[in-house]
KOLFITI-773035 format. One record per residue: residue in one letter; x, y, z of N, C-alpha, C in turn. Coordinates in nm, 2 decimals. Example, Ala and Ser with C-alpha at 12.3 -4.5 7.8 and 13.67 -1.06 7.14 Angstrom:
<A <1.32 -0.57 0.78> <1.23 -0.45 0.78> <1.32 -0.33 0.78>>
<S <1.28 -0.22 0.71> <1.37 -0.11 0.71> <1.29 0.00 0.79>>
***
This chain:
<M <20.41 6.15 12.03> <20.33 6.04 12.03> <20.39 5.92 12.13>>
<R <20.38 5.89 12.30> <20.40 5.78 12.34> <20.43 5.68 12.28>>
<E <20.54 5.60 12.27> <20.56 5.47 12.21> <20.51 5.36 12.31>>
<G <20.40 5.29 12.14> <20.32 5.18 12.13> <20.16 5.20 12.19>>
<R <20.14 5.33 12.19> <20.03 5.45 12.19> <19.95 5.47 12.07>>
<P <19.85 5.46 12.04> <19.79 5.46 11.89> <19.74 5.61 11.92>>
<E <19.78 5.74 11.82> <19.72 5.85 11.85> <19.54 5.91 11.96>>
<Y <19.50 5.79 11.93> <19.34 5.82 11.99> <19.36 5.81 12.18>>
<L <19.42 5.73 12.23> <19.48 5.72 12.34> <19.61 5.79 12.41>>
<Q <19.65 5.89 12.33> <19.78 6.03 12.37> <19.67 6.11 12.46>>
<P <19.75 6.09 12.60> <19.72 6.22 12.67> <19.68 6.31 12.61>>
<R <19.53 6.40 12.65> <19.47 6.49 12.59> <19.39 6.57 12.67>>
<R <19.34 6.71 12.66> <19.26 6.73 12.79> <19.13 6.82 12.72>>
<S <19.11 6.80 12.62> <19.01 6.87 12.50> <18.89 6.80 12.49>>
<I <18.77 6.83 12.48> <18.65 6.71 12.53> <18.64 6.70 12.41>>
<A <18.70 6.71 12.28> <18.67 6.72 12.15> <18.73 6.52 12.15>>
<H <18.83 6.56 12.19> <18.97 6.42 12.20> <18.86 6.27 12.26>>
<C <18.83 6.39 12.37> <18.71 6.30 12.47> <18.64 6.21 12.40>>
<A <18.57 6.27 12.31> <18.44 6.21 12.22> <18.50 6.13 12.13>>
<L <18.66 6.19 12.06> <18.69 6.06 11.98> <18.74 5.94 12.05>>
<V <18.74 5.97 12.14> <18.78 5.79 12.21> <18.73 5.74 12.24>>
<V <18.55 5.77 12.33> <18.47 5.72 12.33> <18.41 5.67 12.19>>
<G <18.40 5.78 12.07> <18.33 5.74 11.95> <18.43 5.58 11.93>>
<F <18.59 5.62 11.92> <18.67 5.45 11.89> <18.58 5.33 11.99>>
<C <18.57 5.36 12.15> <18.51 5.23 12.17> <18.35 5.17 12.16>>
<L <18.26 5.29 12.09> <18.15 5.27 12.05> <18.16 5.18 11.90>>
<Q <18.26 5.19 11.87> <18.31 5.09 11.72> <18.14 5.09 11.57>>
<D <18.09 5.26 11.60> <17.99 5.27 11.52> <17.90 5.19 11.55>>
<Q <17.87 5.17 11.70> <17.74 5.17 11.74> <17.64 5.30 11.76>>
<R <17.54 5.30 11.75> <17.44 5.40 11.80> <17.34 5.36 11.90>>
<V <17.32 5.47 11.99> <17.31 5.46 12.11> <17.17 5.50 12.17>>
<G <17.02 5.46 12.16> <16.94 5.60 12.21> <16.95 5.65 12.33>>
<L <16.96 5.78 12.34> <16.91 5.85 12.49> <16.79 5.87 12.47>>
<T <16.71 5.84 12.60> <16.60 5.86 12.67> <16.61 5.97 12.72>>
<V <16.61 6.10 12.70> <16.62 6.19 12.86> <16.51 6.25 12.92>>
<G <16.53 6.25 13.09> <16.43 6.37 13.15> <16.50 6.44 13.22>>
<I <16.48 6.58 13.22> <16.52 6.69 13.28> <16.47 6.72 13.38>>
<L <16.52 6.73 13.52> <16.46 6.74 13.60> <16.53 6.94 13.69>>
<T <16.48 7.01 13.68> <16.50 7.11 13.77> <16.41 7.15 13.90>>
<V <16.49 7.12 14.03> <16.52 7.13 14.15> <16.52 7.26 14.18>>
<S <16.37 7.33 14.24> <16.39 7.49 14.29> <16.24 7.56 14.35>>
<D <16.28 7.60 14.47> <16.15 7.62 14.53> <16.12 7.73 14.43>>
<R <16.21 7.85 14.38> <16.16 7.95 14.38> <16.11 7.94 14.17>>
<A <16.20 7.86 14.14> <16.12 7.80 13.98> <15.99 7.75 14.03>>
<A <15.97 7.69 14.09> <15.89 7.58 14.09> <15.74 7.70 14.16>>
<A <15.76 7.78 14.21> <15.65 7.87 14.25> <15.63 7.99 14.16>>
<G <15.70 8.00 14.03> <15.71 8.09 13.96> <15.77 8.22 14.03>>
<I <15.82 8.20 14.07> <15.90 8.33 14.13> <16.00 8.39 14.01>>
<Y <16.05 8.32 13.95> <16.17 8.32 13.85> <16.15 8.18 13.76>>
<S <16.18 8.24 13.63> <16.18 8.13 13.51> <16.29 8.06 13.53>>
<D <16.31 7.89 13.50> <16.40 7.82 13.49> <16.45 7.84 13.39>>
<L <16.61 7.88 13.41> <16.73 7.88 13.32> <16.79 7.76 13.31>>
<S <16.83 7.69 13.40> <16.90 7.56 13.42> <16.88 7.45 13.31>>
<G <16.75 7.44 13.32> <16.67 7.31 13.26> <16.72 7.33 13.12>>
<P <16.66 7.49 13.08> <16.70 7.47 12.92> <16.82 7.47 12.89>>
<E <16.94 7.51 12.98> <17.06 7.53 12.93> <17.08 7.31 12.94>>
<V <17.03 7.26 12.96> <17.06 7.12 12.99> <17.03 7.11 12.82>>
<R <16.90 7.12 12.80> <16.82 7.08 12.64> <16.90 7.14 12.59>>
<Q <16.94 7.24 12.55> <17.03 7.28 12.47> <17.17 7.24 12.46>>
<A <17.26 7.23 12.59> <17.37 7.18 12.56> <17.35 7.01 12.50>>
<L <17.27 6.92 12.50> <17.20 6.79 12.51> <17.18 6.81 12.32>>
<E <17.16 6.90 12.26> <17.09 6.90 12.12> <17.20 6.93 12.03>>
<A <17.31 7.06 12.11> <17.39 7.04 12.05> <17.48 7.00 12.03>>
<F <17.51 6.89 12.15> <17.60 6.80 12.13> <17.57 6.64 12.03>>
<S <17.41 6.66 12.06> <17.41 6.55 11.94> <17.39 6.54 11.80>>
<T <17.38 6.71 11.75> <17.44 6.72 11.60> <17.57 6.75 11.64>>
<G <17.64 6.71 11.66> <17.78 6.77 11.68> <17.90 6.72 11.71>>
<L <18.01 6.67 11.79> <18.04 6.53 11.86> <17.97 6.44 11.86>>
<G <17.88 6.39 11.91> <17.78 6.30 11.94> <17.71 6.28 11.83>>
<A <17.70 6.35 11.70> <17.61 6.29 11.58> <17.65 6.15 11.53>>
<A <17.74 6.09 11.53> <17.78 5.96 11.49> <17.75 5.84 11.60>>
<S <17.73 5.87 11.73> <17.68 5.75 11.80> <17.56 5.75 11.87>>
<W <17.53 5.90 11.89> <17.34 5.97 11.94> <17.26 5.95 11.87>>
<D <17.13 5.88 11.92> <17.00 5.93 11.89> <16.92 6.01 11.99>>
<L <16.92 6.07 11.99> <16.83 6.16 12.10> <16.71 6.19 12.08>>
<T <16.64 6.16 12.25> <16.49 6.21 12.20> <16.45 6.30 12.37>>
<I <16.41 6.38 12.41> <16.40 6.48 12.55> <16.28 6.46 12.54>>
<S <16.29 6.31 12.65> <16.07 6.31 12.66> <16.03 6.35 12.73>>
<R <16.11 6.37 12.87> <16.04 6.46 12.97> <16.10 6.57 13.02>>
<S <15.99 6.69 13.07> <16.09 6.76 13.19> <16.00 6.83 13.22>>
<C <16.06 6.88 13.37> <15.95 6.96 13.48> <16.05 7.02 13.57>>
<T <15.96 7.07 13.67> <16.05 7.17 13.74> <15.96 7.12 13.88>>
<V <16.04 7.06 13.98> <16.01 7.02 14.12> <16.05 7.13 14.22>>
<A <15.94 7.16 14.32> <16.06 7.24 14.49> <16.11 7.13 14.52>>
<D <16.19 7.21 14.62> <16.33 7.15 14.68> <16.27 7.08 14.80>>
<D <16.20 6.94 14.75> <16.16 6.86 14.85> <16.17 6.71 14.80>>
<S <16.23 6.63 14.91> <16.29 6.52 14.82> <16.15 6.38 14.82>>
<A <16.05 6.43 14.86> <15.95 6.35 14.84> <15.91 6.35 14.70>>
<Q <15.90 6.47 14.64> <15.85 6.51 14.49> <15.95 6.44 14.39>>
<I <16.07 6.47 14.47> <16.20 6.41 14.35> <16.22 6.28 14.34>>
<C <16.22 6.22 14.47> <16.21 6.11 14.42> <16.12 6.02 14.36>>
<A <15.98 6.07 14.35> <15.86 6.04 14.29> <15.89 6.09 14.16>>
<V <15.93 6.17 14.11> <15.95 6.19 13.97> <16.06 6.11 13.94>>
<L <16.16 6.07 13.99> <16.28 6.01 13.95> <16.24 5.87 13.98>>
<R <16.14 5.80 14.04> <16.12 5.70 14.02> <15.99 5.62 13.88>>
<E <15.88 5.75 13.86> <15.85 5.77 13.75> <15.86 5.77 13.61>>
<W <16.01 5.85 13.59> <16.10 5.84 13.52> <16.15 5.75 13.48>>
<S <16.19 5.64 13.57> <16.31 5.51 13.57> <16.22 5.43 13.51>>
<D <16.12 5.39 13.59> <16.06 5.26 13.55> <15.95 5.28 13.51>>
<S <15.94 5.21 13.34> <15.83 5.23 13.23> <15.73 5.17 13.30>>
<S <15.62 5.23 13.24> <15.49 5.18 13.26> <15.39 5.13 13.17>>
<M <15.26 5.13 13.15> <15.19 5.09 13.08> <15.21 5.18 12.94>>
<T <15.17 5.30 12.98> <15.15 5.40 12.95> <15.25 5.50 12.89>>
<A <15.40 5.51 12.92> <15.53 5.54 12.88> <15.66 5.47 12.95>>
<A <15.72 5.44 12.83> <15.86 5.37 12.86> <15.96 5.47 12.92>>
<A <16.02 5.44 13.00> <16.12 5.46 13.09> <16.26 5.55 13.04>>
<C <16.29 5.66 13.08> <16.41 5.68 13.03> <16.52 5.65 13.07>>
<N <16.62 5.65 13.01> <16.78 5.61 13.04> <16.90 5.70 13.10>>
<L <16.85 5.81 13.07> <16.91 5.89 13.18> <16.83 6.00 13.21>>
<V <16.80 6.05 13.32> <16.76 6.15 13.38> <16.87 6.22 13.47>>
<L <16.88 6.40 13.39> <16.96 6.51 13.42> <16.86 6.60 13.51>>
<T <16.93 6.59 13.69> <16.87 6.70 13.75> <16.95 6.82 13.75>>
<T <16.90 6.92 13.79> <16.96 7.01 13.81> <16.91 7.13 13.92>>
<G <16.98 7.13 14.01> <16.95 7.18 14.13> <16.93 7.12 14.20>>
<G <16.97 7.23 14.38> <16.96 7.13 14.51> <17.07 7.05 14.60>>
<T <17.20 7.06 14.50> <17.31 7.02 14.51> <17.42 7.10 14.63>>
<G <17.37 7.19 14.66> <17.45 7.30 14.79> <17.45 7.23 14.88>>
<L <17.47 7.33 15.00> <17.47 7.34 15.15> <17.36 7.40 15.22>>
<S <17.30 7.44 15.14> <17.17 7.49 15.22> <17.09 7.36 15.27>>
<P <17.01 7.39 15.39> <16.88 7.29 15.42> <16.79 7.28 15.35>>
<R <16.80 7.31 15.28> <16.69 7.29 15.14> <16.73 7.21 15.04>>
<D <16.85 7.20 15.03> <16.93 7.11 14.89> <16.94 6.99 14.96>>
<V <16.83 6.94 14.90> <16.80 6.79 14.89> <16.82 6.64 14.76>>
<T <16.89 6.72 14.65> <16.89 6.65 14.54> <16.97 6.54 14.56>>
<P <17.06 6.56 14.62> <17.17 6.42 14.63> <17.09 6.31 14.70>>
<E <17.01 6.36 14.85> <17.00 6.27 14.91> <16.88 6.16 14.84>>
<A <16.81 6.23 14.78> <16.69 6.21 14.69> <16.73 6.14 14.60>>
<T <16.82 6.12 14.52> <16.87 6.04 14.41> <16.94 5.93 14.47>>
<L <17.00 5.96 14.59> <17.08 5.83 14.66> <16.95 5.71 14.69>>
<A <16.85 5.79 14.76> <16.70 5.71 14.80> <16.64 5.63 14.70>>
<V <16.68 5.64 14.56> <16.58 5.59 14.47> <16.69 5.48 14.41>>
<V <16.82 5.54 14.39> <16.92 5.43 14.28> <16.96 5.31 14.37>>
<D <16.99 5.20 14.30> <17.01 5.07 14.30> <17.16 5.03 14.36>>
<R <17.25 5.15 14.22> <17.37 5.12 14.25> <17.41 5.26 14.23>>
<V <17.53 5.33 14.29> <17.62 5.45 14.31> <17.71 5.42 14.19>>
<V <17.72 5.57 14.09> <17.81 5.56 14.03> <17.91 5.68 14.06>>
<P <18.00 5.69 14.20> <18.10 5.81 14.25> <18.16 5.83 14.15>>
<G <18.21 5.75 14.05> <18.33 5.85 13.93> <18.27 5.92 13.85>>
<I <18.17 5.95 13.82> <18.10 6.09 13.77> <18.09 6.19 13.82>>
<P <18.03 6.20 13.96> <18.05 6.33 14.01> <18.19 6.33 14.09>>
<E <18.26 6.29 14.11> <18.40 6.31 14.13> <18.49 6.36 14.02>>
<L <18.48 6.34 13.86> <18.53 6.34 13.76> <18.47 6.51 13.74>>
<L <18.33 6.54 13.74> <18.28 6.65 13.71> <18.33 6.73 13.82>>
<L <18.32 6.73 13.93> <18.41 6.77 14.09> <18.54 6.85 14.03>>
<R <18.60 6.74 14.00> <18.75 6.78 13.95> <18.78 6.85 13.87>>
<E <18.69 6.90 13.74> <18.71 6.96 13.63> <18.64 7.11 13.67>>
<A <18.54 7.12 13.72> <18.49 7.20 13.80> <18.60 7.30 13.88>>
<V <18.56 7.25 13.97> <18.72 7.40 14.05> <18.83 7.42 13.97>>
<K <18.86 7.39 13.89> <18.97 7.43 13.79> <18.92 7.58 13.74>>
<V <18.77 7.59 13.75> <18.74 7.71 13.68> <18.67 7.80 13.79>>
<E <18.60 7.74 13.86> <18.55 7.79 14.03> <18.55 7.71 14.13>>
<P <18.60 7.79 14.23> <18.67 7.75 14.36> <18.51 7.71 14.45>>
<L <18.45 7.74 14.45> <18.33 7.72 14.53> <18.24 7.61 14.43>>
<A <18.27 7.54 14.32> <18.23 7.45 14.30> <18.26 7.30 14.40>>
<A <18.33 7.32 14.51> <18.42 7.19 14.59> <18.31 7.22 14.70>>
<L <18.15 7.26 14.70> <18.07 7.30 14.81> <17.95 7.21 14.75>>
<S <17.98 7.15 14.61> <17.86 7.07 14.58> <17.85 6.89 14.62>>
<R <17.75 6.86 14.64> <17.71 6.73 14.70> <17.62 6.68 14.61>>
<A <17.65 6.68 14.47> <17.61 6.64 14.31> <17.65 6.49 14.39>>
<A <17.54 6.37 14.32> <17.54 6.24 14.34> <17.48 6.18 14.17>>
<A <17.54 6.08 14.17> <17.48 5.99 14.04> <17.50 5.87 14.07>>
<G <17.37 5.76 13.98> <17.37 5.64 14.03> <17.28 5.57 13.93>>
<V <17.25 5.45 13.92> <17.17 5.34 13.84> <17.06 5.33 13.92>>
<R <16.95 5.31 13.84> <16.83 5.25 13.89> <16.75 5.21 13.80>>
<G <16.76 5.04 13.78> <16.73 4.98 13.66> <16.83 5.00 13.58>>
<R <16.77 5.06 13.41> <16.86 5.10 13.35> <16.90 5.21 13.27>>
<T <16.81 5.31 13.44> <16.86 5.47 13.38> <16.96 5.51 13.52>>
<L <17.01 5.57 13.39> <17.13 5.67 13.47> <17.14 5.78 13.49>>
<I <17.10 5.79 13.63> <17.05 5.99 13.73> <17.17 6.06 13.72>>
<V <17.20 6.17 13.70> <17.31 6.25 13.73> <17.30 6.34 13.75>>
<N <17.33 6.38 13.91> <17.30 6.58 13.92> <17.41 6.63 13.87>>
<L <17.31 6.80 13.82> <17.39 6.92 13.79> <17.38 6.96 13.91>>
<P <17.45 7.13 13.93> <17.45 7.22 13.97> <17.29 7.28 13.91>>
<G <17.26 7.40 14.00> <17.18 7.51 13.93> <17.20 7.64 13.91>>
<R <17.33 7.64 13.84> <17.33 7.78 13.79> <17.39 7.73 13.65>>
<P <17.31 7.82 13.54> <17.31 7.78 13.36> <17.51 7.76 13.34>>
<A <17.56 7.87 13.40> <17.73 7.86 13.33> <17.77 7.71 13.46>>
<A <17.74 7.68 13.53> <17.77 7.52 13.58> <17.72 7.49 13.54>>
<V <17.64 7.45 13.54> <17.54 7.34 13.43> <17.61 7.30 13.28>>
<K <17.63 7.41 13.19> <17.71 7.43 13.12> <17.86 7.37 13.09>>
<Q <17.93 7.41 13.19> <18.08 7.34 13.23> <18.05 7.19 13.25>>
<N <17.99 7.14 13.34> <17.92 7.03 13.40> <17.93 6.95 13.27>>
<L <17.84 6.96 13.17> <17.81 6.89 13.09> <17.93 6.89 12.96>>
<S <17.99 7.00 12.93> <18.11 6.96 12.86> <18.23 6.88 12.92>>
<V <18.19 6.83 13.05> <18.24 6.67 13.09> <18.18 6.59 13.06>>
<L <18.07 6.57 13.10> <17.98 6.47 13.12> <17.97 6.42 12.93>>
<L <17.88 6.49 12.87> <17.80 6.47 12.75> <17.88 6.36 12.67>>
<P <18.04 6.34 12.68> <18.15 6.28 12.59> <18.15 6.12 12.64>>
<L <18.09 6.10 12.75> <18.08 5.94 12.84> <17.99 5.91 12.81>>
<L <17.82 5.96 12.80> <17.71 5.89 12.82> <17.66 5.83 12.76>>
<G <17.74 5.81 12.58> <17.66 5.71 12.49> <17.75 5.59 12.53>>
<F <17.87 5.57 12.56> <17.91 5.46 12.64> <17.89 5.40 12.74>>
<A <17.85 5.49 12.80> <17.76 5.44 12.98> <17.68 5.43 12.93>>
<L <17.56 5.39 12.82> <17.41 5.40 12.83> <17.41 5.29 12.76>>
<L <17.56 5.27 12.68> <17.53 5.10 12.58> <17.58 5.02 12.68>>
<E <17.68 5.02 12.82> <17.70 4.93 12.91> <17.53 4.92 13.02>>
<L <17.46 5.02 12.98> <17.35 5.00 13.05> <17.24 4.84 12.95>>
<Q <17.27 4.87 12.84> <17.16 4.80 12.77> <17.17 4.64 12.81>>
<D <17.31 4.62 12.81> <17.38 4.46 12.79> <17.29 4.37 12.96>>
***
């Protein structure tokens, strides 16, 4: 152990250690996660194939909330849908889910999956940046840094993240395996991030 550093601040690479550090920072505070999951895919929206990445996001959230996040998370997945790779449709959903209304409370976390690559139809990052008030560049930078260690093609991702009002919006890849890998890095950070947005 480095001199002068408590155990929980020692350098580690494991997700469990990251969760331990974030849990320490939360100091037994619980944070409510009201989540929207948006799948962006022309073919899934048209019914050509089933959406697999959206269910992967849901499964990862639920597994974390009953495991490493059990001490601090109160998880509600309130909304999910699939839209085509169309900027107007993506923006409309992100605005609706982020802004509270007379009939529904806003999500404080929206996770999108799909539409982050180099194809001309991949417009999720542009749609996200069009609706957020503040960009959070450190999130996609961290996800990319970890992803390229296991998949070099992850370097082609253009994912974005930002805040609209009190809602954190994060783009994830479209492949289920890549979603799972990204979330293994992102999930331990979410409790602290959303707690900050409540202030």
